[in-house]
PDB file of N, CA, C and O in Angstrom, chain B, residues numbered from 101:
ATOM      1  N   MET B 101       8.944 -75.610 -26.914  1.00  0.00           N
ATOM      2  CA  MET B 101       9.572 -75.361 -25.315  1.00  0.00           C
ATOM      3  C   MET B 101      10.352 -76.814 -25.312  1.00  0.00           C
ATOM      4  O   MET B 101      11.468 -77.217 -24.981  1.00  0.00           O
ATOM      5  N   ALA B 102       9.165 -77.368 -25.854  1.00  0.00           N
ATOM      6  CA  ALA B 102       9.390 -79.632 -24.494  1.00  0.00           C
ATOM      7  C   ALA B 102      10.897 -79.917 -25.002  1.00  0.00           C
ATOM      8  O   ALA B 102      11.655 -80.661 -24.382  1.00  0.00           O
ATOM      9  N   ASP B 103      11.360 -79.048 -26.551  1.00  0.00           N
ATOM     10  CA  ASP B 103      12.815 -79.518 -27.009  1.00  0.00           C
ATOM     11  C   ASP B 103      13.837 -79.007 -26.448  1.00  0.00           C
ATOM     12  O   ASP B 103      14.973 -79.463 -26.318  1.00  0.00           O
ATOM     13  N   GLU B 104      13.363 -77.984 -26.102  1.00  0.00           N
ATOM     14  CA  GLU B 104      14.575 -76.820 -25.507  1.00  0.00           C
ATOM     15  C   GLU B 104      14.926 -77.263 -24.273  1.00  0.00           C
ATOM     16  O   GLU B 104      16.074 -77.055 -23.879  1.00  0.00           O
ATOM     17  N   LEU B 105      14.235 -77.769 -23.675  1.00  0.00           N
ATOM     18  CA  LEU B 105      14.110 -78.367 -22.524  1.00  0.00           C
ATOM     19  C   LEU B 105      15.150 -79.088 -21.487  1.00  0.00           C
ATOM     20  O   LEU B 105      14.692 -79.966 -20.756  1.00  0.00           O
ATOM     21  N   ASP B 106      16.396 -78.781 -21.409  1.00  0.00           N
ATOM     22  CA  ASP B 106      17.356 -80.078 -20.368  1.00  0.00           C
ATOM     23  C   ASP B 106      16.927 -80.043 -19.024  1.00  0.00           C
ATOM     24  O   ASP B 106      17.143 -79.145 -18.210  1.00  0.00           O
ATOM     25  N   VAL B 107      16.141 -81.361 -18.815  1.00  0.00           N
ATOM     26  CA  VAL B 107      15.114 -81.844 -17.037  1.00  0.00           C
ATOM     27  C   VAL B 107      16.456 -81.512 -15.955  1.00  0.00           C
ATOM     28  O   VAL B 107      16.562 -80.929 -14.875  1.00  0.00           O
ATOM     29  N   ASP B 108      17.378 -82.210 -16.866  1.00  0.00           N
ATOM     30  CA  ASP B 108      18.565 -83.098 -16.143  1.00  0.00           C
ATOM     31  C   ASP B 108      19.620 -81.773 -15.878  1.00  0.00           C
ATOM     32  O   ASP B 108      20.384 -81.873 -14.917  1.00  0.00           O
ATOM     33  N   ALA B 109      19.682 -80.316 -16.864  1.00  0.00           N
ATOM     34  CA  ALA B 109      20.176 -79.191 -16.344  1.00  0.00           C
ATOM     35  C   ALA B 109      19.319 -78.182 -15.152  1.00  0.00           C
ATOM     36  O   ALA B 109      19.757 -77.272 -14.447  1.00  0.00           O
ATOM     37  N   MET B 110      18.724 -78.432 -15.200  1.00  0.00           N
ATOM     38  CA  MET B 110      17.229 -77.817 -14.309  1.00  0.00           C
ATOM     39  C   MET B 110      16.813 -78.645 -12.357  1.00  0.00           C
ATOM     40  O   MET B 110      16.638 -78.449 -11.154  1.00  0.00           O
ATOM     41  N   ILE B 111      16.872 -79.379 -13.231  1.00  0.00           N
ATOM     42  CA  ILE B 111      16.973 -80.394 -11.863  1.00  0.00           C
ATOM     43  C   ILE B 111      18.789 -79.682 -11.075  1.00  0.00           C
ATOM     44  O   ILE B 111      18.894 -79.149  -9.970  1.00  0.00           O
ATOM     45  N   GLN B 112      19.339 -79.798 -11.553  1.00  0.00           N
ATOM     46  CA  GLN B 112      20.810 -79.655 -10.901  1.00  0.00           C
ATOM     47  C   GLN B 112      20.761 -77.812 -10.443  1.00  0.00           C
ATOM     48  O   GLN B 112      21.090 -77.484  -9.303  1.00  0.00           O
ATOM     49  N   ARG B 113      20.286 -76.675 -11.555  1.00  0.00           N
ATOM     50  CA  ARG B 113      19.679 -76.100 -10.800  1.00  0.00           C
ATOM     51  C   ARG B 113      19.203 -75.555  -9.104  1.00  0.00           C
ATOM     52  O   ARG B 113      19.512 -74.681  -8.295  1.00  0.00           O
ATOM     53  N   PHE B 114      18.364 -76.592  -9.219  1.00  0.00           N
ATOM     54  CA  PHE B 114      17.502 -76.359  -7.585  1.00  0.00           C
ATOM     55  C   PHE B 114      18.458 -76.804  -7.345  1.00  0.00           C
ATOM     56  O   PHE B 114      19.139 -75.927  -6.813  1.00  0.00           O
ATOM     57  N   ARG B 115      18.962 -77.664  -7.408  1.00  0.00           N
ATOM     58  CA  ARG B 115      19.968 -78.366  -6.363  1.00  0.00           C
ATOM     59  C   ARG B 115      20.930 -77.533  -6.236  1.00  0.00           C
ATOM     60  O   ARG B 115      21.454 -77.378  -5.133  1.00  0.00           O
ATOM     61  N   ASP B 116      21.280 -76.946  -7.164  1.00  0.00           N
ATOM     62  CA  ASP B 116      22.946 -75.335  -7.012  1.00  0.00           C
ATOM     63  C   ASP B 116      22.164 -74.180  -5.696  1.00  0.00           C
ATOM     64  O   ASP B 116      22.705 -73.381  -4.931  1.00  0.00           O
ATOM     65  N   ARG B 117      20.845 -74.517  -5.872  1.00  0.00           N
ATOM     66  CA  ARG B 117      19.871 -72.977  -5.317  1.00  0.00           C
ATOM     67  C   ARG B 117      19.566 -73.840  -3.771  1.00  0.00           C
ATOM     68  O   ARG B 117      19.175 -73.169  -2.815  1.00  0.00           O
ATOM     69  N   ALA B 118      19.730 -75.033  -3.645  1.00  0.00           N
ATOM     70  CA  ALA B 118      19.480 -75.515  -2.180  1.00  0.00           C
ATOM     71  C   ALA B 118      20.442 -75.380  -1.922  1.00  0.00           C
ATOM     72  O   ALA B 118      20.617 -74.625  -0.966  1.00  0.00           O
ATOM     73  N   ASP B 119      21.257 -75.787  -2.354  1.00  0.00           N
ATOM     74  CA  ASP B 119      23.293 -75.462  -1.764  1.00  0.00           C
ATOM     75  C   ASP B 119      23.346 -74.080  -1.176  1.00  0.00           C
ATOM     76  O   ASP B 119      23.496 -73.712  -0.011  1.00  0.00           O
ATOM     77  N   ALA B 120      23.175 -73.388  -2.339  1.00  0.00           N
ATOM     78  CA  ALA B 120      23.008 -71.497  -2.079  1.00  0.00           C
ATOM     79  C   ALA B 120      22.366 -71.670  -1.094  1.00  0.00           C
ATOM     80  O   ALA B 120      23.212 -72.040  -0.280  1.00  0.00           O
ATOM     81  N   VAL B 121      20.830 -71.643  -0.297  1.00  0.00           N
ATOM     82  CA  VAL B 121      20.599 -71.245   0.648  1.00  0.00           C
ATOM     83  C   VAL B 121      21.386 -72.056   1.833  1.00  0.00           C
ATOM     84  O   VAL B 121      21.992 -71.469   2.729  1.00  0.00           O
ATOM     85  N   ARG B 122      21.317 -73.182   1.745  1.00  0.00           N
ATOM     86  CA  ARG B 122      22.308 -73.528   3.307  1.00  0.00           C
ATOM     87  C   ARG B 122      22.774 -72.600   3.425  1.00  0.00           C
ATOM     88  O   ARG B 122      22.338 -71.684   4.123  1.00  0.00           O
ATOM     89  N   ALA B 123      23.950 -72.583   2.670  1.00  0.00           N
ATOM     90  CA  ALA B 123      25.259 -71.272   2.941  1.00  0.00           C
ATOM     91  C   ALA B 123      25.019 -70.011   2.880  1.00  0.00           C
ATOM     92  O   ALA B 123      25.909 -69.279   3.313  1.00  0.00           O
ATOM     93  N   ARG B 124      23.767 -69.371   2.334  1.00  0.00           N
ATOM     94  CA  ARG B 124      23.222 -68.266   3.015  1.00  0.00           C
ATOM     95  C   ARG B 124      24.107 -67.714   4.432  1.00  0.00           C
ATOM     96  O   ARG B 124      24.357 -68.565   5.286  1.00  0.00           O
ATOM     97  N   PRO B 125      24.460 -66.623   4.602  1.00  0.00           N
ATOM     98  CA  PRO B 125      25.088 -66.811   6.331  1.00  0.00           C
ATOM     99  C   PRO B 125      23.183 -65.204   5.728  1.00  0.00           C
ATOM    100  O   PRO B 125      22.584 -64.803   4.730  1.00  0.00           O
ATOM    101  N   LEU B 126      23.197 -64.983   7.562  1.00  0.00           N
ATOM    102  CA  LEU B 126      21.708 -64.847   8.321  1.00  0.00           C
ATOM    103  C   LEU B 126      22.345 -62.830   7.947  1.00  0.00           C
ATOM    104  O   LEU B 126      23.505 -62.429   8.036  1.00  0.00           O
ATOM    105  N   PRO B 127      21.428 -62.218   7.658  1.00  0.00           N
ATOM    106  CA  PRO B 127      22.123 -61.051   7.541  1.00  0.00           C
ATOM    107  C   PRO B 127      21.609 -60.268   8.962  1.00  0.00           C
ATOM    108  O   PRO B 127      20.703 -60.667   9.693  1.00  0.00           O
ATOM    109  N   PRO B 128      22.543 -58.882   9.179  1.00  0.00           N
ATOM    110  CA  PRO B 128      22.746 -58.246  10.770  1.00  0.00           C
ATOM    111  C   PRO B 128      21.063 -57.898  11.183  1.00  0.00           C
ATOM    112  O   PRO B 128      20.821 -56.692  11.216  1.00  0.00           O
ATOM    113  N   VAL B 129      19.886 -58.826  11.499  1.00  0.00           N
ATOM    114  CA  VAL B 129      19.046 -58.181  11.837  1.00  0.00           C
ATOM    115  C   VAL B 129      18.620 -58.913  12.903  1.00  0.00           C
ATOM    116  O   VAL B 129      19.504 -59.767  12.846  1.00  0.00           O
ATOM    117  N   ALA B 130      18.028 -59.204  13.725  1.00  0.00           N
ATOM    118  CA  ALA B 130      17.677 -59.502  15.129  1.00  0.00           C
ATOM    119  C   ALA B 130      16.027 -59.757  15.234  1.00  0.00           C
ATOM    120  O   ALA B 130      15.295 -59.612  14.256  1.00  0.00           O
ATOM    121  N   GLY B 131      15.580 -60.126  16.451  1.00  0.00           N
ATOM    122  CA  GLY B 131      13.703 -60.718  16.817  1.00  0.00           C
ATOM    123  C   GLY B 131      13.345 -60.693  15.846  1.00  0.00           C
ATOM    124  O   GLY B 131      14.244 -60.876  15.025  1.00  0.00           O
ATOM    125  N   PRO B 132      11.996 -60.484  15.261  1.00  0.00           N
ATOM    126  CA  PRO B 132      11.012 -61.476  14.343  1.00  0.00           C
ATOM    127  C   PRO B 132      11.600 -61.265  13.475  1.00  0.00           C
ATOM    128  O   PRO B 132      11.419 -62.076  12.566  1.00  0.00           O
ATOM    129  N   GLU B 133      12.909 -59.807  13.101  1.00  0.00           N
ATOM    130  CA  GLU B 133      12.420 -60.057  11.351  1.00  0.00           C
ATOM    131  C   GLU B 133      13.713 -61.518  11.090  1.00  0.00           C
ATOM    132  O   GLU B 133      13.532 -62.452  10.308  1.00  0.00           O
ATOM    133  N   ARG B 134      14.665 -61.371  11.777  1.00  0.00           N
ATOM    134  CA  ARG B 134      15.711 -62.478  11.886  1.00  0.00           C
ATOM    135  C   ARG B 134      14.859 -64.056  12.008  1.00  0.00           C
ATOM    136  O   ARG B 134      15.155 -65.090  11.409  1.00  0.00           O
ATOM    137  N   GLN B 135      13.553 -63.804  13.137  1.00  0.00           N
ATOM    138  CA  GLN B 135      13.073 -65.594  13.110  1.00  0.00           C
ATOM    139  C   GLN B 135      12.761 -65.817  11.502  1.00  0.00           C
ATOM    140  O   GLN B 135      13.014 -66.785  10.785  1.00  0.00           O
ATOM    141  N   LYS B 136      12.271 -64.858  11.275  1.00  0.00           N
ATOM    142  CA  LYS B 136      11.105 -64.259   9.548  1.00  0.00           C
ATOM    143  C   LYS B 136      12.534 -64.916   8.648  1.00  0.00           C
ATOM    144  O   LYS B 136      12.454 -65.919   7.940  1.00  0.00           O
ATOM    145  N   PHE B 137      13.725 -64.168   8.841  1.00  0.00           N
ATOM    146  CA  PHE B 137      14.596 -64.915   7.475  1.00  0.00           C
ATOM    147  C   PHE B 137      15.044 -66.879   7.749  1.00  0.00           C
ATOM    148  O   PHE B 137      15.315 -67.728   6.900  1.00  0.00           O
ATOM    149  N   VAL B 138      14.979 -66.961   8.794  1.00  0.00           N
ATOM    150  CA  VAL B 138      15.422 -68.413   9.629  1.00  0.00           C
ATOM    151  C   VAL B 138      14.306 -69.438   8.948  1.00  0.00           C
ATOM    152  O   VAL B 138      14.551 -70.551   8.484  1.00  0.00           O
ATOM    153  N   GLU B 139      12.919 -68.721   9.016  1.00  0.00           N
ATOM    154  CA  GLU B 139      12.299 -69.564   8.660  1.00  0.00           C
ATOM    155  C   GLU B 139      11.873 -69.317   7.264  1.00  0.00           C
ATOM    156  O   GLU B 139      10.932 -70.033   6.922  1.00  0.00           O
ATOM    157  N   GLN B 140      12.310 -68.502   6.372  1.00  0.00           N
ATOM    158  CA  GLN B 140      11.725 -68.843   4.785  1.00  0.00           C
ATOM    159  C   GLN B 140      13.459 -69.365   4.308  1.00  0.00           C
ATOM    160  O   GLN B 140      13.628 -69.822   3.178  1.00  0.00           O
ATOM    161  N   ALA B 141      14.090 -69.296   4.824  1.00  0.00           N
ATOM    162  CA  ALA B 141      15.490 -70.373   4.023  1.00  0.00           C
ATOM    163  C   ALA B 141      14.875 -71.445   4.633  1.00  0.00           C
ATOM    164  O   ALA B 141      14.351 -72.215   3.829  1.00  0.00           O
ATOM    165  N   GLN B 142      14.745 -71.814   6.068  1.00  0.00           N
ATOM    166  CA  GLN B 142      13.935 -73.334   5.887  1.00  0.00           C
ATOM    167  C   GLN B 142      13.188 -74.024   5.016  1.00  0.00           C
ATOM    168  O   GLN B 142      13.280 -75.234   4.808  1.00  0.00           O
ATOM    169  N   LEU B 143      12.226 -73.048   4.348  1.00  0.00           N
ATOM    170  CA  LEU B 143      11.098 -73.167   3.676  1.00  0.00           C
ATOM    171  C   LEU B 143      11.805 -73.030   2.735  1.00  0.00           C
ATOM    172  O   LEU B 143      12.122 -74.152   2.342  1.00  0.00           O
ATOM    173  N   ASP B 144      12.332 -72.112   2.014  1.00  0.00           N
ATOM    174  CA  ASP B 144      13.604 -72.404   0.494  1.00  0.00           C
ATOM    175  C   ASP B 144      14.186 -73.664  -0.059  1.00  0.00           C
ATOM    176  O   ASP B 144      14.231 -74.324  -1.097  1.00  0.00           O
ATOM    177  N   PHE B 145      14.867 -73.644   1.939  1.00  0.00           N
ATOM    178  CA  PHE B 145      15.923 -75.027   1.768  1.00  0.00           C
ATOM    179  C   PHE B 145      15.179 -76.235   1.057  1.00  0.00           C
ATOM    180  O   PHE B 145      15.652 -76.884   0.124  1.00  0.00           O
ATOM    181  N   GLN B 146      14.163 -76.398   1.541  1.00  0.00           N
ATOM    182  CA  GLN B 146      13.051 -77.871   1.044  1.00  0.00           C
ATOM    183  C   GLN B 146      12.590 -78.206   0.251  1.00  0.00           C
ATOM    184  O   GLN B 146      12.453 -79.309  -0.278  1.00  0.00           O
ATOM    185  N   ASP B 147      12.052 -76.537  -0.073  1.00  0.00           N
ATOM    186  CA  ASP B 147      11.616 -76.662  -1.901  1.00  0.00           C
ATOM    187  C   ASP B 147      12.785 -76.781  -2.780  1.00  0.00           C
ATOM    188  O   ASP B 147      12.500 -77.764  -3.465  1.00  0.00           O
ATOM    189  N   PHE B 148      13.558 -76.496  -3.039  1.00  0.00           N
ATOM    190  CA  PHE B 148      14.731 -76.257  -3.602  1.00  0.00           C
ATOM    191  C   PHE B 148      15.077 -77.991  -3.136  1.00  0.00           C
ATOM    192  O   PHE B 148      15.527 -78.687  -4.046  1.00  0.00           O
ATOM    193  N   ALA B 149      14.947 -78.412  -2.266  1.00  0.00           N
ATOM    194  CA  ALA B 149      15.862 -79.683  -2.389  1.00  0.00           C
ATOM    195  C   ALA B 149      14.910 -80.953  -3.027  1.00  0.00           C
ATOM    196  O   ALA B 149      15.270 -81.827  -3.816  1.00  0.00           O
ATOM    197  N   MET B 150      13.585 -80.749  -2.411  1.00  0.00           N
ATOM    198  CA  MET B 150      13.247 -81.181  -3.124  1.00  0.00           C
ATOM    199  C   MET B 150      12.982 -81.745  -4.563  1.00  0.00           C
ATOM    200  O   MET B 150      13.017 -82.882  -5.034  1.00  0.00           O
ATOM    201  N   LEU B 151      12.662 -80.323  -5.151  1.00  0.00           N
ATOM    202  CA  LEU B 151      12.958 -80.351  -6.119  1.00  0.00           C
ATOM    203  C   LEU B 151      14.256 -80.590  -7.271  1.00  0.00           C
ATOM    204  O   LEU B 151      14.352 -80.573  -8.498  1.00  0.00           O
ATOM    205  N   GLY B 152      15.110 -80.804  -6.189  1.00  0.00           N
ATOM    206  CA  GLY B 152      16.388 -81.187  -6.745  1.00  0.00           C
ATOM    207  C   GLY B 152      16.737 -82.538  -6.855  1.00  0.00           C
ATOM    208  O   GLY B 152      17.514 -83.013  -7.682  1.00  0.00           O
ATOM    209  N   ASP B 153      15.812 -83.436  -5.534  1.00  0.00           N
ATOM    210  CA  ASP B 153      15.998 -84.706  -5.347  1.00  0.00           C
ATOM    211  C   ASP B 153      14.279 -85.382  -6.792  1.00  0.00           C
ATOM    212  O   ASP B 153      13.502 -86.333  -6.704  1.00  0.00           O
ATOM    213  N   ALA B 154      14.367 -84.742  -7.413  1.00  0.00           N
ATOM    214  CA  ALA B 154      12.799 -85.114  -8.290  1.00  0.00           C
ATOM    215  C   ALA B 154      13.398 -86.225  -9.218  1.00  0.00           C
ATOM    216  O   ALA B 154      14.613 -86.421  -9.250  1.00  0.00           O
ATOM    217  N   GLN B 155      12.913 -86.622  -9.631  1.00  0.00           N
ATOM    218  CA  GLN B 155      12.575 -87.335 -11.846  1.00  0.00           C
ATOM    219  C   GLN B 155      12.180 -87.471 -12.104  1.00  0.00           C
ATOM    220  O   GLN B 155      11.179 -88.183 -12.029  1.00  0.00           O
ATOM    221  N   ALA B 156      12.887 -86.547 -12.992  1.00  0.00           N
ATOM    222  CA  ALA B 156      11.667 -85.707 -14.414  1.00  0.00           C
ATOM    223  C   ALA B 156      12.088 -86.627 -15.305  1.00  0.00           C
ATOM    224  O   ALA B 156      12.983 -87.452 -15.492  1.00  0.00           O
ATOM    225  N   GLU B 157      10.838 -86.051 -15.920  1.00  0.00           N
ATOM    226  CA  GLU B 157      10.732 -86.904 -17.612  1.00  0.00           C
ATOM    227  C   GLU B 157       9.353 -85.916 -18.062  1.00  0.00           C
ATOM    228  O   GLU B 157       8.517 -85.373 -17.339  1.00  0.00           O
ATOM    229  N   LEU B 158       9.490 -85.931 -19.483  1.00  0.00           N
ATOM    230  CA  LEU B 158       8.584 -85.575 -20.395  1.00  0.00           C
ATOM    231  C   LEU B 158       7.769 -87.078 -21.137  1.00  0.00           C
ATOM    232  O   LEU B 158       8.179 -88.150 -21.581  1.00  0.00           O
ATOM    233  N   VAL B 159       6.260 -86.342 -20.940  1.00  0.00           N
ATOM    234  CA  VAL B 159       5.747 -87.365 -21.443  1.00  0.00           C
ATOM    235  C   VAL B 159       4.686 -86.129 -22.298  1.00  0.00           C
ATOM    236  O   VAL B 159       4.012 -85.166 -21.932  1.00  0.00           O
ATOM    237  N   ASP B 160       4.984 -86.768 -23.552  1.00  0.00           N
ATOM    238  CA  ASP B 160       3.996 -86.404 -24.015  1.00  0.00           C
ATOM    239  C   ASP B 160       3.723 -84.765 -24.475  1.00  0.00           C
ATOM    240  O   ASP B 160       2.751 -84.214 -24.992  1.00  0.00           O
ATOM    241  N   GLY B 161       4.828 -84.354 -24.109  1.00  0.00           N
ATOM    242  CA  GLY B 161       4.956 -82.498 -23.998  1.00  0.00           C
ATOM    243  C   GLY B 161       4.663 -82.185 -22.201  1.00  0.00           C
ATOM    244  O   GLY B 161       5.134 -81.154 -21.722  1.00  0.00           O
ATOM    245  N   VAL B 162       4.113 -82.855 -21.586  1.00  0.00           N
ATOM    246  CA  VAL B 162       3.972 -82.724 -19.840  1.00  0.00           C
ATOM    247  C   VAL B 162       5.369 -83.066 -19.007  1.00  0.00           C
ATOM    248  O   VAL B 162       5.819 -84.194 -18.806  1.00  0.00           O
ATOM    249  N   LEU B 163       6.023 -81.617 -18.512  1.00  0.00           N
ATOM    250  CA  LEU B 163       7.291 -82.447 -17.288  1.00  0.00           C
ATOM    251  C   LEU B 163       6.327 -83.242 -15.891  1.00  0.00           C
ATOM    252  O   LEU B 163       5.482 -82.745 -15.147  1.00  0.00           O
ATOM    253  N   VAL B 164       6.716 -84.210 -15.934  1.00  0.00           N
ATOM    254  CA  VAL B 164       6.413 -84.942 -14.667  1.00  0.00           C
ATOM    255  C   VAL B 164       7.787 -84.906 -14.045  1.00  0.00           C
ATOM    256  O   VAL B 164       8.880 -85.330 -14.421  1.00  0.00           O
ATOM    257  N   LEU B 165       7.264 -84.090 -12.685  1.00  0.00           N
ATOM    258  CA  LEU B 165       8.523 -84.186 -11.582  1.00  0.00           C
ATOM    259  C   LEU B 165       8.315 -85.334 -10.207  1.00  0.00           C
ATOM    260  O   LEU B 165       7.764 -85.044  -9.145  1.00  0.00           O
ATOM    261  N   ARG B 166       8.673 -86.139 -10.421  1.00  0.00           N
ATOM    262  CA  ARG B 166       8.436 -87.479  -9.088  1.00  0.00           C
ATOM    263  C   ARG B 166       9.341 -86.818  -8.178  1.00  0.00           C
ATOM    264  O   ARG B 166      10.331 -86.121  -8.400  1.00  0.00           O
ATOM    265  N   VAL B 167       8.732 -87.222  -6.998  1.00  0.00           N
ATOM    266  CA  VAL B 167       9.287 -86.749  -5.436  1.00  0.00           C
ATOM    267  C   VAL B 167       9.390 -88.214  -4.441  1.00  0.00           C
ATOM    268  O   VAL B 167       8.595 -88.380  -3.516  1.00  0.00           O
ATOM    269  N   ASP B 168       9.845 -88.641  -4.579  1.00  0.00           N
ATOM    270  CA  ASP B 168       9.967 -89.605  -3.586  1.00  0.00           C
ATOM    271  C   ASP B 168       9.231 -89.566  -2.009  1.00  0.00           C
ATOM    272  O   ASP B 168       9.753 -90.500  -1.400  1.00  0.00           O
ATOM    273  N   LEU B 169       8.306 -88.918  -1.165  1.00  0.00           N
ATOM    274  CA  LEU B 169       8.737 -88.286  -0.101  1.00  0.00           C
ATOM    275  C   LEU B 169       8.626 -89.552   0.877  1.00  0.00           C
ATOM    276  O   LEU B 169       8.683 -89.473   2.104  1.00  0.00           O
ATOM    277  N   ARG B 170       8.520 -90.296   0.412  1.00  0.00           N
ATOM    278  CA  ARG B 170       8.247 -91.684   2.011  1.00  0.00           C
ATOM    279  C   ARG B 170       9.694 -91.914   2.558  1.00  0.00           C
ATOM    280  O   ARG B 170      10.761 -92.381   2.158  1.00  0.00           O
ATOM    281  N   PRO B 171       9.285 -91.470   3.430  1.00  0.00           N
ATOM    282  CA  PRO B 171      10.747 -92.363   4.614  1.00  0.00           C
ATOM    283  C   PRO B 171      11.900 -93.392   3.985  1.00  0.00           C
ATOM    284  O   PRO B 171      11.474 -94.390   3.402  1.00  0.00           O
ATOM    285  N   SER B 172      13.336 -93.194   4.077  1.00  0.00           N
ATOM    286  CA  SER B 172      13.794 -94.436   4.062  1.00  0.00           C
ATOM    287  C   SER B 172      13.666 -95.442   5.091  1.00  0.00           C
ATOM    288  O   SER B 172      13.571 -95.582   6.310  1.00  0.00           O
ATOM    289  N   SER B 173      13.706 -96.025   4.081  1.00  0.00           N
ATOM    290  CA  SER B 173      14.050 -97.374   5.181  1.00  0.00           C
ATOM    291  C   SER B 173      15.446 -97.864   5.885  1.00  0.00           C
ATOM    292  O   SER B 173      16.486 -97.774   5.232  1.00  0.00           O
ATOM    293  N   PRO B 174      15.468 -98.423   7.323  1.00  0.00           N
ATOM    294  CA  PRO B 174      16.778 -98.567   7.115  1.00  0.00           C
ATOM    295  C   PRO B 174      17.500 -99.772   6.000  1.00  0.00           C
ATOM    296  O   PRO B 174      18.689 -99.589   5.741  1.00  0.00           O
ATOM    297  N   GLU B 175      17.032-100.580   5.566  1.00  0.00           N
ATOM    298  CA  GLU B 175      17.594-101.223   4.279  1.00  0.00           C
ATOM    299  C   GLU B 175      18.237-100.506   3.390  1.00  0.00           C
ATOM    300  O   GLU B 175      19.294-100.905   2.902  1.00  0.00           O
ATOM    301  N   SER B 176      17.792 -99.587   3.129  1.00  0.00           N
ATOM    302  CA  SER B 176      17.017 -98.871   2.442  1.00  0.00           C
ATOM    303  C   SER B 176      19.574 -97.769   2.229  1.00  0.00           C
ATOM    304  O   SER B 176      20.455 -97.478   1.420  1.00  0.00           O
ATOM    305  N   GLY B 177      19.300 -97.758   3.311  1.00  0.00           N
ATOM    306  CA  GLY B 177      20.171 -96.379   3.575  1.00  0.00           C
ATOM    307  C   GLY B 177      20.217 -95.087   4.005  1.00  0.00           C
ATOM    308  O   GLY B 177      21.277 -94.461   3.968  1.00  0.00           O
TER     309      GLY B 177
END
């Protein structure tokens, strides 16, 4: 399976999913259901965006995703 895996395409799919979550319209619900939907959308976006920013590599058949969670410094932009 590792030979068939296109990690760049996989990372792009996570970026696309993050964009889709961000553009997802709110359903016509109110109250606690609406808040639950908003909270889930925030978590979905966070997860997809984080994986979309990952650096991926295959090491001895193991997919390694590296995600830098350090805050960006003013010098790095």
